[in-house]
N, C-alpha and C positions, 0 to 999 in steps of 0.2 A: 406380922410383916405384910405389907401390901404386895400385890402381884408385880407392880412396877419395880419395887425394890428387890423383889426376888429375881426379876430378870436382870436388873443391874448387877446384883451380886454374882449371878451366874456368868455374865460377860466379863466382869472384872476378874472373877476367879479364873476364867479361861485365859485371860491375859497374864495373870500372875503365874499360871502354870507353864508359861512358855520356857521357863528354865534359864533365864538370863541372870547370871549371878550379879548381885549388886543392884538390880533394877528396883528402884523404889516407886511403887505405884500407890497413889492416894486411893483408898477404897479397898485395898487388899485385905485389910483387917477392919473394915468398916463395921459400924453398928447397925441395928435394925431401926434406924430413924427414917424420916420421910424426906431425905435429901433429894431423891429423884423427883418428888412432887414439886420441888422448887426450881427444877431445871427449866430453862427457857428454850423452846424449840427454835433452832435456827432455820432460816429459809433453805430449802433444798432446791438446787438448780440443776436441771438435767436437759439434755437434748436427745441422746440416743440410749442411755441406760434407763433403768426403772427406779422408782422409789420403793423402798421397803417400809412397811408399816408394822411395827411391833411394839407391844407394851404401851400403846397410846402415843407413840412418837413416830416420826418419819426419818428415814435415813436414805442415803444415796447408795445404790447397789453398784459401787464403782467397778467391780470386776465381773458383774453380770451373772453371778452364779445363783442368784435367787435366794441367798441366805445372808444374814447379817454376820459379817466377819469383824473381828475386833478392830481392824484398821478403819472400818467404815462406821464405827460407833463413836459419834461425837461426844458421848458422855465420858469416855475414857480419857486419861491424860495423854498428851502427845507422845510421851515416851513409850507408853504401852501400845499405842497404835503403830508407832514406828517399829517396835519389836515384832509386831505381827506382820507388817508389810515387808520388811527387809528380806526375810527368807523366801517370800513369794516372788521377789524380783530376780530377773536374769542378770547375768553380768553385763549384758548390753544395756539393760535399763538402768543399772547403777552407774555405768560409765556415762550414759547420756545425762544423768544428773550433774555430772562434773563439767559440762560444757555450757557456755553461754555465748551467743553471738547476735549481731544485729539482724533483726527480722522486721523490716518495715512494711507497712501496709502498701498494697498495690494501688493503682489509680482508682479513685472513688472508694477506697477502703476495702477492696476485695483481696482475696488471697491468691487470685490468679496472677501468674508471673512472678510469684515470690517463692522463697525457699521453705514455705510453711510445711508442705507435705513431706519434703525431704527431711527437714529438721525434726519433725515430730515422729513420723512413721519409720524413717530409716535410721536417723542418728539418735533417736529416742531422747531428744532434748526436751527439757521442761522449763528452761530459763532463756529469756530473750530480751534484747535491748530494742526498744521501740523509739525511733528517732524522728519520725515524721513531724514536720511543722503542722500544727493544727490551726487553721485559719477559718474565719467566717466564710471566706470565698475559696472553694477548692481549686486546685490546679486543673488545667485542661488535660483530658485523656487523649486528645487528638494530636498526633505528630510530636509528642513530647516523650522524653525518657527521664527516669528518676535520677536525681543527683545522689551523692553519697548519703544524704539524709532522707532519701525517698521522695515520693510525690507529696505535694501539699494537699492535705485532706481537711475536712471539717472535723470538729470534735466528735460529732455523732459518727462519722465514718471511721474515726479512730476507734471508737467503742465497738462498732460493728465488726471491724477487723479483729479486735481482741476477742470478741465472742466467737468468731469463726475459728480462730486458732484453738480456743478452749474446747470447742466442739470436736476438733480433731484429736485433742488430748484425751477428752472423755471417751472417745471411741476406742482408744488403745486398751489393751487387755486388762490393765490394772486401774485405768481411769485416773492416773496421776495428773493433777491440774498443772497448768502452766503459770509461770510468774513473769510478768513483764516489768522491766526497769527502764529508766532513762536518767540522763543527767538533769540537773535542775532546770526547770522551765519558767518558773514564775518570777522572772527578773527582766528589767529593762536591759536590752542587749543590742547595741548598734553594730556589733561585729561578731555574730555567732560563728562558731567553728565546729566542724564535724568532730564528734568524740570528745569535745571539750565542754561546750556550753551551747544550749540551743536558744532559739528565738521564742519569746512568749507566745507570739501569735494571738490566738483568741483567749489564751489563759490570762488571768489577772497579773498585772505587772507591779512588782515591788522594786525598790532599788536593788542594785547589785549587792553582793554580800558585805562589802565594806560599808555600804550605805546602811545596812541593817545594824552593823556595829556602831556607826556614827549616831544613828537614831537612839540606840540603846544607851550610849554614853550620855546623850542629851536628856533622855527621860529618867535616867538613873536606875532603870530596871529592865527586865526582859519583855516588857509589853510589846515592843515592835517585833520581836521574834515570835511571840505567841500569835500575833495577828497574821504573820506569814504562815505559821503552821496550821492555823485554823482554815485559812483559805486553801492552802496547798492540800490539806487532808481531804477536803470536800471535792476539789477539782480533779485531783489525781485518781481518787477512788471512783469518781463518776465515769472515767473512761477506761478503767481497768488497770491503771498503773499502780501496782501495790508494792513496788520496790523502787528505790532511788539510789543511783550512784551519787550519793550526796550525804553530807556536805563535806567540803574540804576543811579538815581540821588543821591544815598547814598554816604556819605563821608567816606573816608578810614581812620577813626580816631582810629579804634580798630584793630591793626595789627594781632591779633590772630584769628579774624573772617575770616574763609576760603573764604568767598565771597568778600573779598577785591580784589580778582583777577578779579572781574567783575566791580569794581569801577574805576573811573578816577583819583581821587586825594583826598587829605585831605583838600584842600583849597576850602572853600565854594564859594568864589568869582570866582575863576577859573572854578569851576564846574558849576556855574550859567551861565558863558559865553559859556561853552561847551553845556549845555542843550539848550540854546537859538540857537546856531548854528545847533544843531541836529534837532530841530523843524523847523527851517527855511529851512534847507537842505532837509529833508525828507518829510515834509508836505508843504513847501512853506509858512509857517506861519499857520494861521487858515485853517481848511480843505476847500478844493475846488476840482473841477474836475482836477486841475493841480497836486494835491497831489499824490505822489508816494506811500508812506507808512504812515499810521496813527499810531502814537506812543501811547503806554501806558507806561508812566513814572512810575518808581517804586523805592523804596517802601515807600510810605508816612507813617509818616512824617519824614522819614530818617532811614534806616535800619542799619546804621553803628554802633551805640553805644550798642553793645550786651554785656550784663553782663557776665563776665568771658571769653569773646571772643567766646561764644557759639552761635549757630544758632537756631532760633525758628522753623526750619523744624523738630527739635527734641524736645521731651518733656522736656529734661533736659536743653534746651536753650531758654525757653519761655520769659525770662525777658529782658527788654530794659531799660537802665538807662542813666541819664544825670547828673552825679555828678559834672561836671564842669559848669553846667548851660549854655550849648551851644545849647539848643533846637532851638533857633532862627537861628543859623548858619546852622543847618541841614535843615531848611525850605527854605533857600535861593535858592538852585537849583530848587526846585519845584515852587517857586514863579516866577522864571525866565521862566520856561517852561510854566506856566499858562499864563504869560504875552505874550509869543510868540504864544500862541494858541494851546497848546498840546491838543490832542483829548480826552485822557483818563488818569486816574490816578489809580494806584494800591496800596492799603494799605498793610502793611506787617502783618505777623502773630503775631508779638511780643506784649507783654503786657507792658504798661508803668508803671514803678514802681516809686512812689513818684515824679511824674512829674507835675509841674505847669508851666503855661505860660499865661502871661497877665491876672493874677487873677483867672485862671481856673485850678483846680487840676483834672487831668484826671482819670476817672474810670479805675480800673485795670482789663480790659478785652482786648482781642485781638483787634488790631486797626480796623479790618474790622467790628467788632461788636460794635464799640465805636462811638455813635452818636456825642459825643463832638468833636471827631477827624474828622469824615467823613463829617458830615453836618455842625456843628457849625464852625469848624476851616477851613476845606478845602473849603467849599462852602460859608459859611457866612463871614468869615474874609478875606479869600484869593480870593474870587470871582470866583472860578472855576465853569464853566458852562457845561463842558463836562460830560461824564459818568464815573462812578466808577466801576472798574473791580476788583473783589476780587483776591487774590492769590489762587493758586490751592490747593484744599483739605481742605478748612476751614470748610466745613460742615460735611463731614464724618470723618475727621481725626484731623486736627490741630485747633480745636475750643477752643483755650486757653481762659480760664475764663468762658467757658460754657461747661466744660467737663461733667457736670452732667445733661445737657439738651438733649432732643431728637433731631433727625435730623430736623424735622419740626420746632421745637423751635429755633434751630440754624439758619435755613434759614430765619425765620421770623425776628430774631434779626438782621441779616446782612442787610436785606431789609429795616427794620425800621431805621437802622443806616445810610442808604444812599447808600448802595451798589446796583448797577443796574444790574450787571451780575455776576453770581456765577461760578467761574472757577473750573474745575474738577468735575462738577455736571451735571447730565443729566436726572433728574427725573422731567418731566413736571408736573406730578400729584401732587408732593409735593407742588408746588406753587399754582396750581388751588385749591387744598384742603385747603390751607391756606386762600384763598379768600372765599371759600365756608363756612369755619368755622368762618369767621369774624376776623381772626388773621392778615390778610393783606388786605388792602382796594383795591378795583378795581382801584381807582384813583391812588394809589401808583404804581400799575402795569402799568397803562397808562403812568405815568410819566417816568418810567424806559424805556418802549418801545419807547416813544417819543425821549428820549435822544439817544437811540441806533440806531434807524432808521436814525437819522440825519447823522451819519457816513456813512451809506450805500448810502444814497442819495447824499451827498456831494462828495463822491468818484466817482460818476458816475456809480456805479454798477447796478443801475436799468436800465441803458441804455445798457451797455455791460459788463457783468461779466466775459466774456471768454477771454482767452489769445491765441495768435498765437503760437502753439507748433512748427511750422516750423522755428520760429525765435529764439527759446530758445538757441540752441547750439552756435549761433553766438554772444550771449550776455553773457552767464555765463562764467566767467573766461577768457574773451577775452584778447588778448595781451595788448590792451590799458588799460584795467582794472588792469591787473596784474602789469603793469608798475607803476600805481598809488599806488597799494598796496605795492610794493617793495620800492618805494620812501619813503613812510611814515614809513615803517619798518626801513629803514636806519636812518631816521630822529629821530626815537624814542630811538636809542641806546645811553646810557649814559656812558661816560668814567669817572670812579670813581677814578682811581689810575693809574699812569704811571710813574714808577721810572726811575732813571738814569741808562743807560746801559753802561756807560763809554764813553770816548772820546767825551763828550759833547752831547751825543744822549740819547734818551729815548727808552724804549723797544718797544713801538708802535710809528709809524706803523712798521709792519714787512716787510722788503724788500724782493722782489722776489729772489728766489734762496736759501733761508734759508732752513735748514733741520728742519722740524717741526714734533713734536710728538703730535698726536691729540687723544682726547677721546670725545665721544659724537657728533662726526661730520662724515659726509660722506667723505671718502678719495678722491673720484673723484672730489667732489666739491672743496676741498682744492687744489688739484693738478692743477686745471684750473687757479689758480692765480700764478702759476710759482714756487710753493714750492716743495721740495723733502719731501715726507710724509711717516711717519711710523704710521700705524693705531693701536692705543692702545686699541681699543675695543676688547672685548673677551667674550666668552660664557663658555669655559671650565675653571674651577677653576685652578689657577696657570699658565694659558697660556698667561697672559699678557706679551708682550715684554717689555724690559727695555727702559726707556727714556734717559738713559745715553748717552752722546756724541752728543745729538741734540742741535741745536742752541736755540730752544725754545720749550715749550710745550703749546698747546692751548687746554683748557678743557672747554667744555660746561657743566654746572652744572644745573640739573633740580631736583626739589623736588615735590613729590606727596604724597598723602595719598592713598595708593594702595587699590582699591576697593575690591580686592581679600581678603584683611585682614579685612577692616572695615565693609564689608558686613556681617561679622560674629557677629556683635553686636546684642544682643537680650535683651529686657527689663528684662526678668526673667532669663537670661543666667547666669550660675554659675560662669563663668569667665569674664563676661562683666557687664551687667546692674544690676545683683544681687550679684556681688562679694563683700562680707563683708570686704575685705581688701582694697577695693577702694571706698572711700566715697567722696561725693560731699562736699567740704569745706563750701559751702553756707548753706547747709541743715543738714549736719552731717549724711545723709542717703545715701544708695546706689544710683547709678546714675539712675536706672530705677524707683525710687520711685515716680516720678512725672508723669509717663505715665498714661493716663486716665484708662487703663485697671487695674491699681493698685489702683488708687484713687476711681474710680467708676466702678467696674467690671461688675455690672449688666447692666449698661448703655453702657459699652464699652467692649464687649467680645473679641475684637481683640486689640492687643497692637500696638500703632502707630509706634513704633520704631523697630518692629519685621521684617521689610524689610531690616534692617541693615542701615548703614550710607551711603545709596546709593546716597545722594545728595552731598556728599563731606565732607571733614573735618576729623580731627584726632579723635581717641577715646577721650572722654571728659577729662579723667584723664591725657592726653598727650597734651592738647591744648596749654599749656604754653611752650611747647618744640620748641621754635622758633629760637633757636641758632643752628648753625651747629653741635656743639658737642652734644647737647641734642637730636636733630633730629636723629643723627647717632646711638644713643643708644635706640631709641624708636621702638616700634612694629608697630605703625600706621603712621610713617613717612618713606619715602624711598628716599634716595639721589642717583642720577645717574650722574656720577660714585659714588661709595661709598666714604665716607670721607677717609677711609683707603687707597683707591687707589689714591685719589687726593694727600694725604700727601706723599705717596710713590713716585709718579711721581715728586712732588716738591723736594723731597730729591735727586732723581736721576739726574734731569736736573738742579737743583738749583732753589730755590724759586724766586730769582730775574729774572730768565729766564722763569717764568711761567705766562701765561695769563689765567685768569679765566673769563669766560663769564657766569654770573649767571642770571638765569631766575627768576626774583623776582615776583612770583605769589603772594606772601605776602612780607611785609617788614622784611625779615629775618635778623638775627643778626650775623654779622661776629665776633664771639667772639674770644678772645685772645687764648683760649685753642685749637681752631681748627687750628690755624696757617694760615688761609686763608688770613688774612690781610698782611701777609708777601710776598704775590705774587708780582711779578714785575709790573703787570698790572691787574686791575679788571674792568670789563665792566658789566654794568647792562643792562639787556634786559627784555622785557615785551611781549615776543612772536614774534620771528623773525626766518626767514629761515637761513640756513647756508650761502646762497649767500649774504643776507643782512649783516650778521655779517662779512663775509670776505671782503665785500666792505669797511667796516670801519677799520678792522684790517690791511688790506693791504695799507690803505691810499688813496684808490681811492675815498673815501667819508670821509670827515673830520667829526668827531663826533660832534653833536650839541644838542643832547637830554639833558634834565634837569630832575632831580628827581621829580616825582609828589607827593612824600611823603618823610618824613624824615626817616633816618635809625638810630636806636639806637646803642650805642657802647657797651651795655651789656644787657643781658637778663632781669635782674631785672627791668630795665627801662621800658620794655614792660609790665611786670606784674604790675608795679606800676602806669602805665599810666592811666589817666581817659579816659574811652572809648569814650566819646563824644568830647574830646579835641585833636586838631591836634598837632603833633610834640612832642618834649621832651625838658626839660631844657637843656641849653647849655652844662652843664657838662656831660649830658647823651647822647649827640648827636654825632654820627659819621659823618653823612652828613645831612645837612638841606634840606628841600624841595627847589627845584630850583637849587641844586648843579649839576655841570657837567663841565668837562674839555674838551679841544679840542687839536688838534695838532698845 
């Protein structure tokens, strides 16, 4: 037996002798082969601790005691390392594992002015959400203050901040490395919202999630998903983002729900295939040292079927319903992700209303507080073995069903339900006090810490948590990456309508040399394709040039819920949440009546919704306004260009000569009154650049995308639709899921 194998057998034997019943360790009964000779030495990254050299290998002396302890030995299985580390941890260190909160880089990527020292050294936290926008041009440090998403920094500064926090973590007594997460970044996003979806910035842009599904339907395989995961793996790993609050496995069955823009499709089976491809592409299957990004799939058991199309970020949108009895369909994508080895699952805020599944009727409390959902269903029936990460703010704010409980009582309820890490929460003492008071057992804290440590070990962070900042700029947004993003953008575009233009031709593709009138596009981008262009964009009222006399008009149409308007919502606002002329049809009360500050004011002095509708969506009394005519007449919907401008241009150039490229953030209704269905051509997009669009309109790339969700032919069909059911009756359908034309 070689000396190397002798050492390995001694360390494995030490791990095996820890006395944990039922712990299966590969190597405990190993033979005298040369397995150790085949081991690949990982890179050891240190700043303040030392390297240990033993048996021809290097190790990280994480606790600084000068000897190789089993948890520092990368040759051992993660389970053995955890079994050694857990007894060394204090209750405070274990409690810190159960916390995750936003920790953004300071200006220019420093830790100064941030919570880094407090979170790492005092709260003993090891998980953070890093939300800074990374741009080629950093924000100014002079006379500016960070927004909710922090300062704008460069990708390199983002990586430098990550390394600085890792250095703080390394200096702690046990050297447990940090894990940074964020929401999806690599997507076109014209309306990023804090805590929901970020701007790509310098990262490579792919279409939004529905565009990925549209492209996959067009190619007939998961190639577009694989291109996304290849780029995302490299770019996230380059800056130190090794975890993702992604992706949404929710189904797009409720068109009014504003978070449909983050979903892939209404089709449960297609979504299951996409989730499998995401886990395989970003994690490589179950976690290992080859994993680029560990995923937290959300929002279990499926956040799509929101009652009235409202969202449970807000007090008026707490309820989740399944009137079509499609609960099992909404589970399918999560089951696929679990089977593929997803690392973590996030339950949603919503409260299940009159929901039964396989003989169980679920308690009407938020999913994260619901043991029947998190432990009995997710772990017991579906066999999930990873950790459960709550959605952000369930303890202090959106504790639906527990509004009359104290913060410690809410934390205890979530932990007992099976949640292992509390998002948007950073009070270590709350958890240690729960243990001291006998409200949460030390064994339950150990269970959560064990699950959480597994991710850090399997990702290889205990060996090297640092990134090479010198390589960041060569990875983020590289030419090769952008080429992949552009390809999938082109593949995602869906041709919905293409009328005859006479002489046996169609309006699309547009031949070079045509005189085009454009709105919502960059003139220079269009001119590069050989067109003579009149730019119809304008800022001064009445200054729009006429479209008359042009061969065609191309209008990019985008719809948003402008934050400048919706941020004005207040629970007790006289013209918003407390307006007696606007009543919730479900309750007959004002829209703010269900805010905890109204229901239980002594327990909830601050109103949850008094930050405004910052997470997105229309005013609740306008959520039904999903047709272009009703959106145009609404306060909290904004069309760009306006419907009046679009109609005017269509009249000037001729409807049959008009191309509409509509960004379907949600499955909008092209209603008859709007006149948009009279356009000569209609193209559906899901977040693409002008270049990608022009490649299709010019005929350089033949359209191949297919609709990932159905489009209704009238607004009432959307309102009458069952929130958990995909599609519409044939009589109410303009285009079914999977529809798409080509040239």
